[in-house]
LOPA-304129 format. One record per residue (C-alpha): residue in one letter; x, y, z. Coordinates in steps of 0.001 Angstrom, whole numbers, plus 500000, padded with zeros to 6 digits. Example, Ala and Ser with C-alpha at 12.3 -4.5 7.8 and 13.67 -1.06 7.14 Angstrom:
<pts>
<pt><type>A</type><X>512300</X><Y>495500</Y><Z>507800</Z></pt>
<pt><type>S</type><X>513670</X><Y>498940</Y><Z>507140</Z></pt>
</pts>
This chain:
<pts>
<pt><type>X</type><X>172830</X><Y>501641</Y><Z>571894</Z></pt>
<pt><type>X</type><X>170612</X><Y>503651</Y><Z>574194</Z></pt>
<pt><type>X</type><X>171767</X><Y>504595</Y><Z>577648</Z></pt>
<pt><type>X</type><X>169900</X><Y>502926</Y><Z>580524</Z></pt>
<pt><type>X</type><X>167891</X><Y>505525</Y><Z>582481</Z></pt>
<pt><type>X</type><X>169472</X><Y>506371</Y><Z>585801</Z></pt>
<pt><type>X</type><X>166318</X><Y>505577</Y><Z>587768</Z></pt>
<pt><type>X</type><X>166344</X><Y>501985</Y><Z>586494</Z></pt>
<pt><type>X</type><X>169994</X><Y>501555</Y><Z>587430</Z></pt>
<pt><type>X</type><X>169395</X><Y>503002</Y><Z>590894</Z></pt>
<pt><type>X</type><X>166288</X><Y>500859</Y><Z>591472</Z></pt>
<pt><type>X</type><X>168068</X><Y>497643</Y><Z>590460</Z></pt>
<pt><type>X</type><X>171046</X><Y>498457</Y><Z>592672</Z></pt>
<pt><type>X</type><X>168776</X><Y>499234</Y><Z>595633</Z></pt>
<pt><type>X</type><X>166938</X><Y>495944</Y><Z>595168</Z></pt>
<pt><type>X</type><X>170231</X><Y>494055</Y><Z>595023</Z></pt>
<pt><type>X</type><X>171530</X><Y>495819</Y><Z>598129</Z></pt>
<pt><type>X</type><X>168409</X><Y>494575</Y><Z>599937</Z></pt>
<pt><type>X</type><X>168076</X><Y>491112</Y><Z>598369</Z></pt>
<pt><type>X</type><X>171666</X><Y>489927</Y><Z>598824</Z></pt>
<pt><type>X</type><X>171768</X><Y>490484</Y><Z>602610</Z></pt>
<pt><type>X</type><X>168264</X><Y>489022</Y><Z>602903</Z></pt>
<pt><type>X</type><X>169278</X><Y>485795</Y><Z>601165</Z></pt>
<pt><type>X</type><X>172440</X><Y>485549</Y><Z>603251</Z></pt>
<pt><type>X</type><X>170534</X><Y>486105</Y><Z>606509</Z></pt>
<pt><type>X</type><X>167898</X><Y>483533</Y><Z>605532</Z></pt>
<pt><type>X</type><X>170599</X><Y>480988</Y><Z>604632</Z></pt>
<pt><type>X</type><X>172239</X><Y>481583</Y><Z>608009</Z></pt>
<pt><type>X</type><X>168954</X><Y>480531</Y><Z>609586</Z></pt>
<pt><type>X</type><X>167572</X><Y>483796</Y><Z>610940</Z></pt>
<pt><type>X</type><X>163809</X><Y>484054</Y><Z>611431</Z></pt>
<pt><type>X</type><X>162273</X><Y>485490</Y><Z>608235</Z></pt>
<pt><type>X</type><X>160804</X><Y>488641</Y><Z>609779</Z></pt>
<pt><type>X</type><X>164021</X><Y>489442</Y><Z>611608</Z></pt>
<pt><type>X</type><X>165996</X><Y>488771</Y><Z>608421</Z></pt>
<pt><type>X</type><X>163760</X><Y>491206</Y><Z>606484</Z></pt>
<pt><type>X</type><X>164226</X><Y>493951</Y><Z>609088</Z></pt>
<pt><type>X</type><X>167986</X><Y>493400</Y><Z>609264</Z></pt>
<pt><type>X</type><X>168296</X><Y>493284</Y><Z>605455</Z></pt>
<pt><type>X</type><X>166336</X><Y>496537</Y><Z>605166</Z></pt>
<pt><type>X</type><X>168639</X><Y>498268</Y><Z>607647</Z></pt>
<pt><type>X</type><X>171758</X><Y>496849</Y><Z>606003</Z></pt>
<pt><type>X</type><X>170460</X><Y>497842</Y><Z>602562</Z></pt>
<pt><type>X</type><X>169666</X><Y>501357</Y><Z>603764</Z></pt>
<pt><type>X</type><X>173158</X><Y>501825</Y><Z>605181</Z></pt>
<pt><type>X</type><X>174927</X><Y>500348</Y><Z>602168</Z></pt>
<pt><type>X</type><X>172892</X><Y>502358</Y><Z>599674</Z></pt>
<pt><type>X</type><X>173519</X><Y>505559</Y><Z>601624</Z></pt>
<pt><type>X</type><X>177252</X><Y>504908</Y><Z>601630</Z></pt>
<pt><type>X</type><X>177856</X><Y>503360</Y><Z>598199</Z></pt>
<pt><type>X</type><X>175034</X><Y>504554</Y><Z>595942</Z></pt>
<pt><type>X</type><X>175440</X><Y>508312</Y><Z>596228</Z></pt>
<pt><type>X</type><X>176456</X><Y>508728</Y><Z>592562</Z></pt>
<pt><type>X</type><X>173383</X><Y>506921</Y><Z>591123</Z></pt>
<pt><type>X</type><X>171147</X><Y>508702</Y><Z>593656</Z></pt>
<pt><type>X</type><X>172519</X><Y>512090</Y><Z>592569</Z></pt>
<pt><type>X</type><X>171996</X><Y>511153</Y><Z>588908</Z></pt>
<pt><type>X</type><X>168353</X><Y>510266</Y><Z>589585</Z></pt>
<pt><type>X</type><X>167741</X><Y>513476</Y><Z>591497</Z></pt>
<pt><type>X</type><X>169395</X><Y>515536</Y><Z>588734</Z></pt>
<pt><type>X</type><X>167205</X><Y>513857</Y><Z>586107</Z></pt>
<pt><type>X</type><X>164075</X><Y>514495</Y><Z>588157</Z></pt>
<pt><type>X</type><X>165042</X><Y>518125</Y><Z>588642</Z></pt>
<pt><type>X</type><X>165688</X><Y>518558</Y><Z>584926</Z></pt>
<pt><type>X</type><X>162313</X><Y>517047</Y><Z>584027</Z></pt>
<pt><type>X</type><X>160472</X><Y>519114</Y><Z>586628</Z></pt>
<pt><type>X</type><X>162080</X><Y>522433</Y><Z>585698</Z></pt>
<pt><type>X</type><X>161885</X><Y>522401</Y><Z>581926</Z></pt>
<pt><type>X</type><X>161437</X><Y>525725</Y><Z>580215</Z></pt>
<pt><type>X</type><X>158657</X><Y>524509</Y><Z>577950</Z></pt>
<pt><type>X</type><X>156535</X><Y>521482</Y><Z>578721</Z></pt>
<pt><type>X</type><X>156737</X><Y>518735</Y><Z>576149</Z></pt>
<pt><type>X</type><X>153437</X><Y>518470</Y><Z>574277</Z></pt>
<pt><type>X</type><X>152352</X><Y>515357</Y><Z>572516</Z></pt>
<pt><type>X</type><X>149671</X><Y>514719</Y><Z>569925</Z></pt>
<pt><type>X</type><X>147590</X><Y>513099</Y><Z>572660</Z></pt>
<pt><type>X</type><X>147584</X><Y>516368</Y><Z>574633</Z></pt>
<pt><type>X</type><X>146158</X><Y>518232</Y><Z>571635</Z></pt>
<pt><type>X</type><X>143442</X><Y>515595</Y><Z>571112</Z></pt>
<pt><type>X</type><X>142446</X><Y>515729</Y><Z>574790</Z></pt>
<pt><type>X</type><X>142329</X><Y>519543</Y><Z>574754</Z></pt>
<pt><type>X</type><X>140082</X><Y>519501</Y><Z>571684</Z></pt>
<pt><type>X</type><X>137766</X><Y>516941</Y><Z>573302</Z></pt>
<pt><type>X</type><X>137483</X><Y>519027</Y><Z>576477</Z></pt>
<pt><type>X</type><X>136780</X><Y>522177</Y><Z>574470</Z></pt>
<pt><type>X</type><X>134081</X><Y>520416</Y><Z>572416</Z></pt>
<pt><type>X</type><X>132468</X><Y>519043</Y><Z>575572</Z></pt>
<pt><type>X</type><X>132417</X><Y>522520</Y><Z>577119</Z></pt>
<pt><type>X</type><X>130763</X><Y>523997</Y><Z>574014</Z></pt>
<pt><type>X</type><X>128178</X><Y>521176</Y><Z>573923</Z></pt>
<pt><type>X</type><X>127365</X><Y>521612</Y><Z>577622</Z></pt>
<pt><type>X</type><X>126959</X><Y>525367</Y><Z>577189</Z></pt>
<pt><type>X</type><X>124561</X><Y>524819</Y><Z>574275</Z></pt>
<pt><type>X</type><X>122493</X><Y>522331</Y><Z>576299</Z></pt>
<pt><type>X</type><X>122375</X><Y>524698</Y><Z>579289</Z></pt>
<pt><type>X</type><X>121233</X><Y>527598</Y><Z>577079</Z></pt>
<pt><type>X</type><X>118519</X><Y>525449</Y><Z>575480</Z></pt>
<pt><type>X</type><X>117235</X><Y>524324</Y><Z>578890</Z></pt>
<pt><type>X</type><X>117196</X><Y>527921</Y><Z>580153</Z></pt>
<pt><type>X</type><X>115203</X><Y>529021</Y><Z>577090</Z></pt>
<pt><type>X</type><X>112653</X><Y>526239</Y><Z>577601</Z></pt>
<pt><type>X</type><X>112256</X><Y>527144</Y><Z>581268</Z></pt>
<pt><type>X</type><X>111625</X><Y>530792</Y><Z>580365</Z></pt>
<pt><type>X</type><X>108971</X><Y>529840</Y><Z>577823</Z></pt>
<pt><type>X</type><X>107253</X><Y>527445</Y><Z>580239</Z></pt>
<pt><type>X</type><X>107108</X><Y>530070</Y><Z>582978</Z></pt>
<pt><type>X</type><X>105717</X><Y>532718</Y><Z>580641</Z></pt>
<pt><type>X</type><X>102881</X><Y>530519</Y><Z>579336</Z></pt>
<pt><type>X</type><X>102036</X><Y>528804</Y><Z>582584</Z></pt>
<pt><type>X</type><X>098680</X><Y>529576</Y><Z>584074</Z></pt>
<pt><type>X</type><X>098563</X><Y>530776</Y><Z>587640</Z></pt>
<pt><type>X</type><X>097908</X><Y>528001</Y><Z>590114</Z></pt>
<pt><type>X</type><X>095220</X><Y>528255</Y><Z>592711</Z></pt>
<pt><type>X</type><X>096327</X><Y>528449</Y><Z>596295</Z></pt>
<pt><type>X</type><X>095395</X><Y>525722</Y><Z>598640</Z></pt>
<pt><type>X</type><X>093731</X><Y>527417</Y><Z>601631</Z></pt>
<pt><type>X</type><X>093315</X><Y>524780</Y><Z>604266</Z></pt>
</pts>
C-alpha cells in the first residue's frame, strides 16, 4: 500500500484542529463570527504545539522537491519543447518572407510626388 503524502496528512490535521473547536464553540452558542475567530486562534495554537512533526515532514518534502539535482522530465515536457521550437522556426520563416517582400516593394516602387501646399 502506498504511503499517504505528508502534505495531505498535515492538511487534514490542520482542518480538524480548526473544525473541532469551531463546532464546539457553535454548539455552546457563541456568535458565528466570534466562533470562527476563536477557532482559528485555537487551531493555530494547537497546530503549533502538536503538529510540529507533520509540519517538519512537509517542509522536508518541499525542500527535497525544490533542491533536486536533476529536474524530472516527462514526455509532456519534450512535446511542449518541440512545439515551441517549431513555432519559433515558423515565425522566423514568416518574418524573413515579409522582410523580403518589403525589400522588393521598396526597390520597385516609383517615387511619389511631393504635396507642396
